[in-house]
PDBQT receptor file of N, H, CA, C and O in Angstrom, charges set to zero:
ATOM      1  N   UNK A   1       1.819 -46.601 -44.627  1.00  0.00    +0.000 N 
ATOM      2  CA  UNK A   1       2.263 -46.359 -45.655  1.00  0.00    +0.000 C 
ATOM      3  C   UNK A   1       1.965 -44.616 -45.637  1.00  0.00    +0.000 C 
ATOM      4  O   UNK A   1       0.910 -44.098 -45.270  1.00  0.00    +0.000 OA
ATOM      5  N   UNK A   2       3.065 -43.963 -46.085  1.00  0.00    +0.000 N 
ATOM      6  H   UNK A   2       3.921 -44.383 -46.383  1.00  0.00    +0.000 HD
ATOM      7  CA  UNK A   2       2.982 -42.461 -46.332  1.00  0.00    +0.000 C 
ATOM      8  C   UNK A   2       3.379 -42.260 -47.621  1.00  0.00    +0.000 C 
ATOM      9  O   UNK A   2       4.226 -42.847 -48.294  1.00  0.00    +0.000 OA
ATOM     10  N   UNK A   3       2.450 -41.101 -47.942  1.00  0.00    +0.000 N 
ATOM     11  H   UNK A   3       1.761 -40.624 -47.395  1.00  0.00    +0.000 HD
ATOM     12  CA  UNK A   3       2.553 -40.284 -49.448  1.00  0.00    +0.000 C 
ATOM     13  C   UNK A   3       3.062 -39.255 -49.355  1.00  0.00    +0.000 C 
ATOM     14  O   UNK A   3       3.308 -38.753 -50.452  1.00  0.00    +0.000 OA
ATOM     15  N   UNK A   4       3.522 -38.331 -48.006  1.00  0.00    +0.000 N 
ATOM     16  H   UNK A   4       3.322 -38.739 -47.115  1.00  0.00    +0.000 HD
ATOM     17  CA  UNK A   4       3.550 -37.392 -47.984  1.00  0.00    +0.000 C 
ATOM     18  C   UNK A   4       4.771 -37.202 -47.133  1.00  0.00    +0.000 C 
ATOM     19  O   UNK A   4       4.744 -36.324 -46.270  1.00  0.00    +0.000 OA
ATOM     20  N   UNK A   5       5.975 -38.038 -47.319  1.00  0.00    +0.000 N 
ATOM     21  H   UNK A   5       5.997 -38.751 -48.020  1.00  0.00    +0.000 HD
ATOM     22  CA  UNK A   5       7.066 -37.787 -47.431  1.00  0.00    +0.000 C 
ATOM     23  C   UNK A   5       7.237 -38.439 -45.752  1.00  0.00    +0.000 C 
ATOM     24  O   UNK A   5       8.356 -38.323 -45.250  1.00  0.00    +0.000 OA
ATOM     25  N   UNK A   6       6.438 -38.922 -45.151  1.00  0.00    +0.000 N 
ATOM     26  H   UNK A   6       5.530 -39.016 -45.559  1.00  0.00    +0.000 HD
ATOM     27  CA  UNK A   6       6.225 -39.293 -43.457  1.00  0.00    +0.000 C 
ATOM     28  C   UNK A   6       5.871 -38.184 -42.628  1.00  0.00    +0.000 C 
ATOM     29  O   UNK A   6       6.322 -38.025 -41.494  1.00  0.00    +0.000 OA
ATOM     30  N   UNK A   7       4.941 -37.299 -43.283  1.00  0.00    +0.000 N 
ATOM     31  H   UNK A   7       4.575 -37.428 -44.205  1.00  0.00    +0.000 HD
ATOM     32  CA  UNK A   7       4.285 -36.455 -42.607  1.00  0.00    +0.000 C 
ATOM     33  C   UNK A   7       3.289 -37.201 -41.539  1.00  0.00    +0.000 C 
ATOM     34  O   UNK A   7       3.257 -36.755 -40.392  1.00  0.00    +0.000 OA
ATOM     35  N   UNK A   8       2.308 -38.560 -41.965  1.00  0.00    +0.000 N 
ATOM     36  H   UNK A   8       2.334 -38.922 -42.896  1.00  0.00    +0.000 HD
ATOM     37  CA  UNK A   8       1.215 -39.100 -42.138  1.00  0.00    +0.000 C 
ATOM     38  C   UNK A   8       1.743 -40.558 -42.025  1.00  0.00    +0.000 C 
ATOM     39  O   UNK A   8       2.541 -40.967 -42.868  1.00  0.00    +0.000 OA
ATOM     40  N   UNK A   9       1.366 -41.268 -41.115  1.00  0.00    +0.000 N 
ATOM     41  H   UNK A   9       0.718 -40.935 -40.430  1.00  0.00    +0.000 HD
ATOM     42  CA  UNK A   9       1.253 -42.729 -41.854  1.00  0.00    +0.000 C 
ATOM     43  C   UNK A   9      -0.124 -43.473 -41.987  1.00  0.00    +0.000 C 
ATOM     44  O   UNK A   9      -1.148 -42.839 -41.729  1.00  0.00    +0.000 OA
ATOM     45  N   UNK A  10      -0.167 -44.221 -42.208  1.00  0.00    +0.000 N 
ATOM     46  H   UNK A  10       0.664 -44.736 -42.417  1.00  0.00    +0.000 HD
ATOM     47  CA  UNK A  10      -1.643 -45.163 -42.527  1.00  0.00    +0.000 C 
ATOM     48  C   UNK A  10      -1.364 -46.418 -42.282  1.00  0.00    +0.000 C 
ATOM     49  O   UNK A  10      -0.381 -46.871 -42.868  1.00  0.00    +0.000 OA
ATOM     50  N   UNK A  11      -2.054 -47.229 -41.460  1.00  0.00    +0.000 N 
ATOM     51  H   UNK A  11      -2.853 -46.860 -40.984  1.00  0.00    +0.000 HD
ATOM     52  CA  UNK A  11      -2.009 -48.735 -41.473  1.00  0.00    +0.000 C 
ATOM     53  C   UNK A  11      -2.387 -49.480 -42.570  1.00  0.00    +0.000 C 
ATOM     54  O   UNK A  11      -3.566 -49.747 -42.340  1.00  0.00    +0.000 OA
ATOM     55  N   UNK A  12      -2.089 -49.964 -43.607  1.00  0.00    +0.000 N 
ATOM     56  H   UNK A  12      -1.131 -49.747 -43.794  1.00  0.00    +0.000 HD
ATOM     57  CA  UNK A  12      -2.651 -50.924 -44.852  1.00  0.00    +0.000 C 
ATOM     58  C   UNK A  12      -3.185 -52.437 -44.443  1.00  0.00    +0.000 C 
ATOM     59  O   UNK A  12      -4.240 -52.994 -44.748  1.00  0.00    +0.000 OA
ATOM     60  N   UNK A  13      -2.170 -52.856 -43.711  1.00  0.00    +0.000 N 
ATOM     61  H   UNK A  13      -1.313 -52.403 -43.464  1.00  0.00    +0.000 HD
ATOM     62  CA  UNK A  13      -2.509 -54.308 -43.101  1.00  0.00    +0.000 C 
ATOM     63  C   UNK A  13      -2.068 -54.601 -41.826  1.00  0.00    +0.000 C 
ATOM     64  O   UNK A  13      -1.173 -53.932 -41.309  1.00  0.00    +0.000 OA
ATOM     65  N   UNK A  14      -2.795 -55.877 -41.050  1.00  0.00    +0.000 N 
ATOM     66  H   UNK A  14      -3.521 -56.421 -41.470  1.00  0.00    +0.000 HD
ATOM     67  CA  UNK A  14      -1.826 -56.008 -39.735  1.00  0.00    +0.000 C 
ATOM     68  C   UNK A  14      -1.732 -58.043 -40.385  1.00  0.00    +0.000 C 
ATOM     69  O   UNK A  14      -1.439 -58.848 -39.501  1.00  0.00    +0.000 OA
ATOM     70  N   UNK A  15      -1.965 -58.558 -41.695  1.00  0.00    +0.000 N 
ATOM     71  H   UNK A  15      -2.203 -57.904 -42.413  1.00  0.00    +0.000 HD
ATOM     72  CA  UNK A  15      -1.589 -59.598 -41.794  1.00  0.00    +0.000 C 
ATOM     73  C   UNK A  15      -0.439 -59.438 -42.525  1.00  0.00    +0.000 C 
ATOM     74  O   UNK A  15      -0.106 -58.372 -43.043  1.00  0.00    +0.000 OA
ATOM     75  N   UNK A  16       0.394 -60.824 -42.603  1.00  0.00    +0.000 N 
ATOM     76  H   UNK A  16       0.124 -61.690 -42.182  1.00  0.00    +0.000 HD
ATOM     77  CA  UNK A  16       1.612 -61.055 -42.711  1.00  0.00    +0.000 C 
ATOM     78  C   UNK A  16       1.629 -61.141 -44.793  1.00  0.00    +0.000 C 
ATOM     79  O   UNK A  16       2.142 -62.055 -45.438  1.00  0.00    +0.000 OA
ATOM     80  N   UNK A  17       1.133 -60.286 -45.201  1.00  0.00    +0.000 N 
ATOM     81  H   UNK A  17       0.716 -59.544 -44.677  1.00  0.00    +0.000 HD
ATOM     82  CA  UNK A  17       1.217 -60.130 -46.434  1.00  0.00    +0.000 C 
ATOM     83  C   UNK A  17       0.197 -59.099 -47.376  1.00  0.00    +0.000 C 
ATOM     84  O   UNK A  17      -1.007 -59.157 -47.125  1.00  0.00    +0.000 OA
ATOM     85  N   UNK A  18       0.470 -58.556 -47.998  1.00  0.00    +0.000 N 
ATOM     86  H   UNK A  18       1.448 -58.510 -48.202  1.00  0.00    +0.000 HD
ATOM     87  CA  UNK A  18      -0.268 -56.929 -48.791  1.00  0.00    +0.000 C 
ATOM     88  C   UNK A  18      -0.025 -56.807 -49.844  1.00  0.00    +0.000 C 
ATOM     89  O   UNK A  18       1.102 -56.889 -50.332  1.00  0.00    +0.000 OA
ATOM     90  N   UNK A  19      -1.138 -56.563 -50.465  1.00  0.00    +0.000 N 
ATOM     91  H   UNK A  19      -2.054 -56.496 -50.069  1.00  0.00    +0.000 HD
ATOM     92  CA  UNK A  19      -1.290 -56.338 -52.067  1.00  0.00    +0.000 C 
ATOM     93  C   UNK A  19      -1.547 -55.078 -52.011  1.00  0.00    +0.000 C 
ATOM     94  O   UNK A  19      -2.534 -54.842 -51.314  1.00  0.00    +0.000 OA
ATOM     95  N   UNK A  20      -0.903 -53.896 -52.604  1.00  0.00    +0.000 N 
ATOM     96  H   UNK A  20      -0.101 -54.087 -53.170  1.00  0.00    +0.000 HD
ATOM     97  CA  UNK A  20      -1.365 -52.615 -52.710  1.00  0.00    +0.000 C 
ATOM     98  C   UNK A  20      -2.041 -51.990 -53.814  1.00  0.00    +0.000 C 
ATOM     99  O   UNK A  20      -1.443 -52.104 -54.884  1.00  0.00    +0.000 OA
ATOM    100  N   UNK A  21      -2.947 -51.464 -53.837  1.00  0.00    +0.000 N 
ATOM    101  H   UNK A  21      -3.433 -51.371 -52.967  1.00  0.00    +0.000 HD
ATOM    102  CA  UNK A  21      -4.140 -51.731 -55.134  1.00  0.00    +0.000 C 
ATOM    103  C   UNK A  21      -4.116 -50.008 -54.770  1.00  0.00    +0.000 C 
ATOM    104  O   UNK A  21      -3.463 -49.583 -53.817  1.00  0.00    +0.000 OA
ATOM    105  N   UNK A  22      -4.894 -49.138 -55.640  1.00  0.00    +0.000 N 
ATOM    106  H   UNK A  22      -5.424 -49.484 -56.415  1.00  0.00    +0.000 HD
ATOM    107  CA  UNK A  22      -5.114 -48.135 -55.958  1.00  0.00    +0.000 C 
ATOM    108  C   UNK A  22      -3.684 -46.886 -55.889  1.00  0.00    +0.000 C 
ATOM    109  O   UNK A  22      -3.905 -45.691 -55.691  1.00  0.00    +0.000 OA
ATOM    110  N   UNK A  23      -2.788 -47.244 -56.019  1.00  0.00    +0.000 N 
ATOM    111  H   UNK A  23      -2.608 -48.214 -56.180  1.00  0.00    +0.000 HD
ATOM    112  CA  UNK A  23      -1.671 -46.489 -55.578  1.00  0.00    +0.000 C 
ATOM    113  C   UNK A  23      -1.822 -45.347 -57.294  1.00  0.00    +0.000 C 
ATOM    114  O   UNK A  23      -2.634 -45.616 -58.180  1.00  0.00    +0.000 OA
ATOM    115  N   UNK A  24      -1.043 -44.397 -57.345  1.00  0.00    +0.000 N 
ATOM    116  H   UNK A  24      -0.384 -44.178 -56.625  1.00  0.00    +0.000 HD
ATOM    117  CA  UNK A  24      -1.337 -43.503 -58.437  1.00  0.00    +0.000 C 
ATOM    118  C   UNK A  24       0.237 -43.166 -58.796  1.00  0.00    +0.000 C 
ATOM    119  O   UNK A  24       1.145 -42.930 -57.999  1.00  0.00    +0.000 OA
ATOM    120  N   UNK A  25       0.278 -43.207 -59.993  1.00  0.00    +0.000 N 
ATOM    121  H   UNK A  25      -0.460 -43.399 -60.640  1.00  0.00    +0.000 HD
ATOM    122  CA  UNK A  25       1.304 -43.065 -61.007  1.00  0.00    +0.000 C 
ATOM    123  C   UNK A  25       2.131 -41.642 -60.751  1.00  0.00    +0.000 C 
ATOM    124  O   UNK A  25       1.572 -40.552 -60.873  1.00  0.00    +0.000 OA
ATOM    125  N   UNK A  26       3.300 -41.765 -60.442  1.00  0.00    +0.000 N 
ATOM    126  H   UNK A  26       3.754 -42.651 -60.343  1.00  0.00    +0.000 HD
ATOM    127  CA  UNK A  26       3.659 -40.727 -60.119  1.00  0.00    +0.000 C 
ATOM    128  C   UNK A  26       4.134 -40.054 -58.875  1.00  0.00    +0.000 C 
ATOM    129  O   UNK A  26       4.769 -39.007 -58.746  1.00  0.00    +0.000 OA
ATOM    130  N   UNK A  27       3.632 -40.987 -57.896  1.00  0.00    +0.000 N 
ATOM    131  H   UNK A  27       3.117 -41.837 -58.001  1.00  0.00    +0.000 HD
ATOM    132  CA  UNK A  27       3.568 -40.587 -56.282  1.00  0.00    +0.000 C 
ATOM    133  C   UNK A  27       4.649 -41.370 -56.183  1.00  0.00    +0.000 C 
ATOM    134  O   UNK A  27       4.946 -42.325 -56.901  1.00  0.00    +0.000 OA
ATOM    135  N   UNK A  28       5.407 -40.795 -54.981  1.00  0.00    +0.000 N 
ATOM    136  H   UNK A  28       5.167 -40.019 -54.397  1.00  0.00    +0.000 HD
ATOM    137  CA  UNK A  28       6.284 -41.598 -54.355  1.00  0.00    +0.000 C 
ATOM    138  C   UNK A  28       6.051 -42.273 -52.934  1.00  0.00    +0.000 C 
ATOM    139  O   UNK A  28       6.424 -41.450 -52.097  1.00  0.00    +0.000 OA
ATOM    140  N   UNK A  29       5.592 -43.420 -52.315  1.00  0.00    +0.000 N 
ATOM    141  H   UNK A  29       5.289 -44.088 -52.995  1.00  0.00    +0.000 HD
ATOM    142  CA  UNK A  29       5.357 -43.985 -51.372  1.00  0.00    +0.000 C 
ATOM    143  C   UNK A  29       6.226 -44.122 -50.697  1.00  0.00    +0.000 C 
ATOM    144  O   UNK A  29       7.327 -44.141 -51.246  1.00  0.00    +0.000 OA
ATOM    145  N   UNK A  30       6.169 -44.279 -49.239  1.00  0.00    +0.000 N 
ATOM    146  H   UNK A  30       5.274 -44.263 -48.793  1.00  0.00    +0.000 HD
ATOM    147  CA  UNK A  30       7.350 -44.351 -48.466  1.00  0.00    +0.000 C 
ATOM    148  C   UNK A  30       6.838 -45.729 -47.600  1.00  0.00    +0.000 C 
ATOM    149  O   UNK A  30       5.991 -45.460 -46.748  1.00  0.00    +0.000 OA
ATOM    150  N   UNK A  31       7.168 -46.949 -47.678  1.00  0.00    +0.000 N 
ATOM    151  H   UNK A  31       7.855 -47.168 -48.371  1.00  0.00    +0.000 HD
ATOM    152  CA  UNK A  31       6.266 -48.150 -46.047  1.00  0.00    +0.000 C 
ATOM    153  C   UNK A  31       7.464 -48.307 -45.064  1.00  0.00    +0.000 C 
ATOM    154  O   UNK A  31       8.650 -48.133 -45.343  1.00  0.00    +0.000 OA
ATOM    155  N   UNK A  32       6.997 -48.626 -44.000  1.00  0.00    +0.000 N 
ATOM    156  H   UNK A  32       6.033 -48.767 -43.773  1.00  0.00    +0.000 HD
ATOM    157  CA  UNK A  32       7.457 -49.274 -43.007  1.00  0.00    +0.000 C 
ATOM    158  C   UNK A  32       6.986 -50.602 -42.450  1.00  0.00    +0.000 C 
ATOM    159  O   UNK A  32       5.781 -50.814 -42.313  1.00  0.00    +0.000 OA
ATOM    160  N   UNK A  33       7.926 -51.525 -42.116  1.00  0.00    +0.000 N 
ATOM    161  H   UNK A  33       8.905 -51.353 -42.227  1.00  0.00    +0.000 HD
ATOM    162  CA  UNK A  33       7.311 -52.955 -41.619  1.00  0.00    +0.000 C 
ATOM    163  C   UNK A  33       7.597 -53.219 -40.124  1.00  0.00    +0.000 C 
ATOM    164  O   UNK A  33       8.766 -53.189 -39.739  1.00  0.00    +0.000 OA
ATOM    165  N   UNK A  34       6.611 -53.472 -39.281  1.00  0.00    +0.000 N 
ATOM    166  H   UNK A  34       5.662 -53.496 -39.594  1.00  0.00    +0.000 HD
ATOM    167  CA  UNK A  34       6.831 -54.068 -37.688  1.00  0.00    +0.000 C 
ATOM    168  C   UNK A  34       6.116 -55.273 -37.514  1.00  0.00    +0.000 C 
ATOM    169  O   UNK A  34       5.049 -55.558 -38.057  1.00  0.00    +0.000 OA
ATOM    170  N   UNK A  35       6.960 -56.167 -36.492  1.00  0.00    +0.000 N 
ATOM    171  H   UNK A  35       7.827 -55.935 -36.051  1.00  0.00    +0.000 HD
ATOM    172  CA  UNK A  35       6.078 -56.981 -36.363  1.00  0.00    +0.000 C 
ATOM    173  C   UNK A  35       5.180 -56.678 -35.169  1.00  0.00    +0.000 C 
ATOM    174  O   UNK A  35       5.660 -56.139 -34.171  1.00  0.00    +0.000 OA
ATOM    175  N   UNK A  36       3.709 -57.053 -35.251  1.00  0.00    +0.000 N 
ATOM    176  H   UNK A  36       3.319 -57.490 -36.061  1.00  0.00    +0.000 HD
ATOM    177  CA  UNK A  36       3.026 -57.078 -33.867  1.00  0.00    +0.000 C 
ATOM    178  C   UNK A  36       2.272 -58.382 -33.389  1.00  0.00    +0.000 C 
ATOM    179  O   UNK A  36       1.278 -58.873 -33.924  1.00  0.00    +0.000 OA
ATOM    180  N   UNK A  37       2.840 -58.773 -32.448  1.00  0.00    +0.000 N 
ATOM    181  H   UNK A  37       3.648 -58.374 -32.014  1.00  0.00    +0.000 HD
ATOM    182  CA  UNK A  37       2.117 -59.835 -31.831  1.00  0.00    +0.000 C 
ATOM    183  C   UNK A  37       1.689 -59.767 -30.246  1.00  0.00    +0.000 C 
ATOM    184  O   UNK A  37       2.174 -58.675 -29.952  1.00  0.00    +0.000 OA
ATOM    185  N   UNK A  38       1.143 -60.211 -29.169  1.00  0.00    +0.000 N 
ATOM    186  H   UNK A  38       0.749 -61.098 -29.407  1.00  0.00    +0.000 HD
ATOM    187  CA  UNK A  38       0.614 -60.593 -27.949  1.00  0.00    +0.000 C 
ATOM    188  C   UNK A  38       1.506 -59.829 -26.894  1.00  0.00    +0.000 C 
ATOM    189  O   UNK A  38       1.116 -59.245 -25.882  1.00  0.00    +0.000 OA
ATOM    190  N   UNK A  39       2.967 -59.989 -27.431  1.00  0.00    +0.000 N 
ATOM    191  H   UNK A  39       3.283 -60.463 -28.253  1.00  0.00    +0.000 HD
ATOM    192  CA  UNK A  39       3.993 -59.109 -26.383  1.00  0.00    +0.000 C 
ATOM    193  C   UNK A  39       4.098 -57.461 -26.684  1.00  0.00    +0.000 C 
ATOM    194  O   UNK A  39       4.711 -56.681 -25.955  1.00  0.00    +0.000 OA
ATOM    195  N   UNK A  40       3.425 -57.113 -27.824  1.00  0.00    +0.000 N 
ATOM    196  H   UNK A  40       2.928 -57.747 -28.417  1.00  0.00    +0.000 HD
ATOM    197  CA  UNK A  40       3.243 -55.622 -28.077  1.00  0.00    +0.000 C 
ATOM    198  C   UNK A  40       3.797 -55.416 -29.891  1.00  0.00    +0.000 C 
ATOM    199  O   UNK A  40       3.967 -56.353 -30.670  1.00  0.00    +0.000 OA
ATOM    200  N   UNK A  41       3.933 -54.371 -30.115  1.00  0.00    +0.000 N 
ATOM    201  H   UNK A  41       3.795 -53.609 -29.482  1.00  0.00    +0.000 HD
ATOM    202  CA  UNK A  41       4.976 -53.910 -31.261  1.00  0.00    +0.000 C 
ATOM    203  C   UNK A  41       6.417 -54.134 -31.158  1.00  0.00    +0.000 C 
ATOM    204  O   UNK A  41       7.081 -54.100 -30.121  1.00  0.00    +0.000 OA
ATOM    205  N   UNK A  42       6.762 -54.329 -32.154  1.00  0.00    +0.000 N 
ATOM    206  H   UNK A  42       6.223 -54.356 -32.996  1.00  0.00    +0.000 HD
ATOM    207  CA  UNK A  42       8.287 -54.539 -32.510  1.00  0.00    +0.000 C 
ATOM    208  C   UNK A  42       8.976 -53.099 -32.807  1.00  0.00    +0.000 C 
ATOM    209  O   UNK A  42       8.508 -51.961 -32.836  1.00  0.00    +0.000 OA
ATOM    210  N   UNK A  43      10.240 -53.601 -33.008  1.00  0.00    +0.000 N 
ATOM    211  H   UNK A  43      10.620 -54.526 -32.984  1.00  0.00    +0.000 HD
ATOM    212  CA  UNK A  43      10.812 -51.818 -33.806  1.00  0.00    +0.000 C 
ATOM    213  C   UNK A  43      10.154 -52.063 -35.396  1.00  0.00    +0.000 C 
ATOM    214  O   UNK A  43       9.727 -53.052 -35.991  1.00  0.00    +0.000 OA
ATOM    215  N   UNK A  44      10.311 -50.669 -35.722  1.00  0.00    +0.000 N 
ATOM    216  H   UNK A  44      10.659 -49.866 -35.238  1.00  0.00    +0.000 HD
ATOM    217  CA  UNK A  44      10.405 -50.906 -37.204  1.00  0.00    +0.000 C 
ATOM    218  C   UNK A  44      11.971 -51.107 -37.898  1.00  0.00    +0.000 C 
ATOM    219  O   UNK A  44      13.106 -51.052 -37.424  1.00  0.00    +0.000 OA
ATOM    220  N   UNK A  45      11.483 -51.341 -39.121  1.00  0.00    +0.000 N 
ATOM    221  H   UNK A  45      10.561 -51.386 -39.506  1.00  0.00    +0.000 HD
ATOM    222  CA  UNK A  45      12.371 -52.556 -40.002  1.00  0.00    +0.000 C 
ATOM    223  C   UNK A  45      12.775 -50.860 -41.065  1.00  0.00    +0.000 C 
ATOM    224  O   UNK A  45      11.803 -50.142 -41.303  1.00  0.00    +0.000 OA
ATOM    225  N   UNK A  46      14.150 -50.415 -41.578  1.00  0.00    +0.000 N 
ATOM    226  H   UNK A  46      14.939 -50.998 -41.385  1.00  0.00    +0.000 HD
ATOM    227  CA  UNK A  46      14.266 -49.655 -42.096  1.00  0.00    +0.000 C 
ATOM    228  C   UNK A  46      13.257 -49.543 -43.486  1.00  0.00    +0.000 C 
ATOM    229  O   UNK A  46      12.981 -50.466 -44.253  1.00  0.00    +0.000 OA
ATOM    230  N   UNK A  47      12.678 -47.746 -43.581  1.00  0.00    +0.000 N 
ATOM    231  H   UNK A  47      12.902 -46.996 -42.958  1.00  0.00    +0.000 HD
ATOM    232  CA  UNK A  47      11.840 -47.934 -44.260  1.00  0.00    +0.000 C 
ATOM    233  C   UNK A  47      12.289 -48.075 -45.888  1.00  0.00    +0.000 C 
ATOM    234  O   UNK A  47      13.456 -48.074 -46.280  1.00  0.00    +0.000 OA
ATOM    235  N   UNK A  48      11.104 -48.194 -46.729  1.00  0.00    +0.000 N 
ATOM    236  H   UNK A  48      10.156 -48.194 -46.411  1.00  0.00    +0.000 HD
ATOM    237  CA  UNK A  48      11.472 -48.323 -48.380  1.00  0.00    +0.000 C 
ATOM    238  C   UNK A  48      10.688 -47.246 -49.213  1.00  0.00    +0.000 C 
ATOM    239  O   UNK A  48       9.465 -47.166 -49.327  1.00  0.00    +0.000 OA
ATOM    240  N   UNK A  49      11.654 -46.429 -49.776  1.00  0.00    +0.000 N 
ATOM    241  H   UNK A  49      12.647 -46.494 -49.684  1.00  0.00    +0.000 HD
ATOM    242  CA  UNK A  49      10.904 -45.608 -50.573  1.00  0.00    +0.000 C 
ATOM    243  C   UNK A  49      10.443 -46.238 -52.024  1.00  0.00    +0.000 C 
ATOM    244  O   UNK A  49      11.306 -46.933 -52.560  1.00  0.00    +0.000 OA
ATOM    245  N   UNK A  50       9.342 -46.104 -52.647  1.00  0.00    +0.000 N 
ATOM    246  H   UNK A  50       8.642 -45.539 -52.212  1.00  0.00    +0.000 HD
ATOM    247  CA  UNK A  50       9.123 -46.443 -53.982  1.00  0.00    +0.000 C 
ATOM    248  C   UNK A  50       8.400 -45.275 -54.659  1.00  0.00    +0.000 C 
ATOM    249  O   UNK A  50       7.776 -44.339 -54.158  1.00  0.00    +0.000 OA
ATOM    250  N   UNK A  51       8.699 -45.641 -56.150  1.00  0.00    +0.000 N 
ATOM    251  H   UNK A  51       9.205 -46.401 -56.557  1.00  0.00    +0.000 HD
ATOM    252  CA  UNK A  51       8.259 -44.549 -56.966  1.00  0.00    +0.000 C 
ATOM    253  C   UNK A  51       7.267 -45.668 -58.069  1.00  0.00    +0.000 C 
ATOM    254  O   UNK A  51       7.613 -46.718 -58.609  1.00  0.00    +0.000 OA
ATOM    255  N   UNK A  52       6.059 -44.997 -58.107  1.00  0.00    +0.000 N 
ATOM    256  H   UNK A  52       5.778 -44.143 -57.669  1.00  0.00    +0.000 HD
ATOM    257  CA  UNK A  52       5.209 -45.518 -59.039  1.00  0.00    +0.000 C 
ATOM    258  C   UNK A  52       5.266 -45.370 -60.177  1.00  0.00    +0.000 C 
ATOM    259  O   UNK A  52       5.065 -44.211 -60.541  1.00  0.00    +0.000 OA
ATOM    260  N   UNK A  53       5.512 -46.250 -61.110  1.00  0.00    +0.000 N 
ATOM    261  H   UNK A  53       5.676 -47.191 -60.814  1.00  0.00    +0.000 HD
ATOM    262  CA  UNK A  53       5.782 -45.432 -62.449  1.00  0.00    +0.000 C 
ATOM    263  C   UNK A  53       4.544 -46.613 -63.266  1.00  0.00    +0.000 C 
ATOM    264  O   UNK A  53       4.341 -47.772 -62.906  1.00  0.00    +0.000 OA
ATOM    265  N   UNK A  54       3.855 -45.877 -64.431  1.00  0.00    +0.000 N 
ATOM    266  H   UNK A  54       4.020 -44.935 -64.723  1.00  0.00    +0.000 HD
ATOM    267  CA  UNK A  54       3.318 -46.817 -65.761  1.00  0.00    +0.000 C 
ATOM    268  C   UNK A  54       4.547 -47.644 -66.275  1.00  0.00    +0.000 C 
ATOM    269  O   UNK A  54       5.749 -47.418 -66.413  1.00  0.00    +0.000 OA
ATOM    270  N   UNK A  55       3.568 -48.883 -66.532  1.00  0.00    +0.000 N 
ATOM    271  H   UNK A  55       2.591 -49.067 -66.419  1.00  0.00    +0.000 HD
ATOM    272  CA  UNK A  55       4.721 -49.865 -67.118  1.00  0.00    +0.000 C 
ATOM    273  C   UNK A  55       3.604 -50.507 -68.395  1.00  0.00    +0.000 C 
ATOM    274  O   UNK A  55       4.000 -51.357 -69.192  1.00  0.00    +0.000 OA
TER     275      UNK A  55
């Protein structure tokens, strides 16, 4: 996950699902997903950009 337009990336989970917490309203986050197994890392899927807003 990146909150600075892809300049830095943080691994948030290595499981098959993840719930994001602690995100800040008004910040745009970019997410990438890729498979990892005993054969190594797969190719990254297309990135997804989300803007967190209050509801």
